[in-house]
ZADO-1210 file (C-alpha; in nm, 4 decimals, padded with zeros to 6 digits):
<atoms>
<atom x="14.2495" y="13.2227" z="05.0122" code="MET" pos="1"/>
<atom x="14.2749" y="13.2941" z="04.6421" code="GLU" pos="2"/>
<atom x="13.9825" y="13.2132" z="04.4192" code="THR" pos="3"/>
<atom x="14.0359" y="12.9253" z="04.1809" code="LEU" pos="4"/>
<atom x="14.0653" y="13.1689" z="03.8914" code="ARG" pos="5"/>
<atom x="14.3249" y="13.3794" z="04.0719" code="GLU" pos="6"/>
<atom x="14.5250" y="13.0724" z="04.1678" code="GLU" pos="7"/>
<atom x="14.5169" y="12.9398" z="03.8102" code="ALA" pos="8"/>
<atom x="14.6321" y="13.2733" z="03.6684" code="ILE" pos="9"/>
<atom x="14.9098" y="13.2946" z="03.9267" code="HIS" pos="10"/>
<atom x="15.0370" y="12.9435" z="03.8536" code="VAL" pos="11"/>
<atom x="15.0180" y="12.9851" z="03.4753" code="ILE" pos="12"/>
<atom x="15.1967" y="13.3203" z="03.4896" code="SER" pos="13"/>
<atom x="15.4934" y="13.1527" z="03.6611" code="LYS" pos="14"/>
<atom x="15.5384" y="12.8986" z="03.3812" code="LEU" pos="15"/>
<atom x="15.8018" y="12.9692" z="03.1171" code="PRO" pos="16"/>
<atom x="15.6909" y="13.1039" z="02.7785" code="ASP" pos="17"/>
<atom x="15.7844" y="12.7676" z="02.6299" code="SER" pos="18"/>
<atom x="15.5298" y="12.5811" z="02.8474" code="ALA" pos="19"/>
<atom x="15.3093" y="12.3440" z="02.6541" code="SER" pos="20"/>
<atom x="14.9357" y="12.3025" z="02.6920" code="ILE" pos="21"/>
<atom x="15.0147" y="11.9749" z="02.8710" code="ASP" pos="22"/>
<atom x="15.2274" y="12.1645" z="03.1246" code="ASP" pos="23"/>
<atom x="14.9424" y="12.4079" z="03.1867" code="ILE" pos="24"/>
<atom x="14.6825" y="12.1326" z="03.2137" code="MET" pos="25"/>
<atom x="14.9000" y="11.9379" z="03.4583" code="TYR" pos="26"/>
<atom x="14.9406" y="12.2399" z="03.6844" code="ARG" pos="27"/>
<atom x="14.5658" y="12.3024" z="03.6810" code="LEU" pos="28"/>
<atom x="14.5048" y="11.9323" z="03.7536" code="TYR" pos="29"/>
<atom x="14.7332" y="11.9504" z="04.0580" code="VAL" pos="30"/>
<atom x="14.5571" y="12.2647" z="04.1848" code="ILE" pos="31"/>
<atom x="14.2226" y="12.0855" z="04.1518" code="ASP" pos="32"/>
<atom x="14.3408" y="11.7748" z="04.3379" code="LYS" pos="33"/>
<atom x="14.4985" y="11.9754" z="04.6217" code="VAL" pos="34"/>
<atom x="14.1822" y="12.1843" z="04.6648" code="ARG" pos="35"/>
<atom x="13.9641" y="11.8716" z="04.6680" code="LYS" pos="36"/>
<atom x="14.1960" y="11.7063" z="04.9185" code="GLY" pos="37"/>
<atom x="14.1835" y="12.0054" z="05.1506" code="ARG" pos="38"/>
<atom x="13.8044" y="12.0112" z="05.1272" code="GLU" pos="39"/>
<atom x="13.7858" y="11.6374" z="05.2040" code="ALA" pos="40"/>
<atom x="14.0009" y="11.6899" z="05.5135" code="ILE" pos="41"/>
<atom x="13.7733" y="11.9707" z="05.6319" code="LYS" pos="42"/>
<atom x="13.4742" y="11.7397" z="05.5932" code="GLN" pos="43"/>
<atom x="13.6410" y="11.4551" z="05.7806" code="GLY" pos="44"/>
<atom x="13.7132" y="11.2523" z="05.4674" code="GLY" pos="45"/>
<atom x="14.0613" y="11.1472" z="05.5652" code="SER" pos="46"/>
<atom x="14.2094" y="10.8558" z="05.7549" code="ILE" pos="47"/>
<atom x="14.4901" y="10.8328" z="06.0077" code="SER" pos="48"/>
<atom x="14.8332" y="10.6961" z="05.9314" code="THR" pos="49"/>
<atom x="14.7535" y="10.3896" z="06.1406" code="GLU" pos="50"/>
<atom x="14.4339" y="10.3240" z="05.9450" code="GLU" pos="51"/>
<atom x="14.6262" y="10.3564" z="05.6198" code="LEU" pos="52"/>
<atom x="14.8919" y="10.1117" z="05.7412" code="ALA" pos="53"/>
<atom x="14.6215" y="09.8569" z="05.8350" code="ARG" pos="54"/>
<atom x="14.4584" y="09.9001" z="05.4959" code="GLU" pos="55"/>
<atom x="14.7878" y="09.8506" z="05.3152" code="MET" pos="56"/>
<atom x="14.8626" y="09.5388" z="05.5209" code="ASP" pos="57"/>
<atom x="14.5375" y="09.3874" z="05.3959" code="SER" pos="58"/>
<atom x="14.6574" y="09.4120" z="05.0362" code="TRP" pos="59"/>
</atoms>
């Protein structure tokens, strides 16, 4: 797996030259959220589809 720095550089290098700072920040935000989600799954911090459906029904 790429380091966070390597992944950030890779993603930023694929953006067009006209990319704004907001475009760059959004891409880095998405990388962060995906990494945190993967880590949560590894640590058992996820729920099943059935559990999610029950939770949504309670809304």
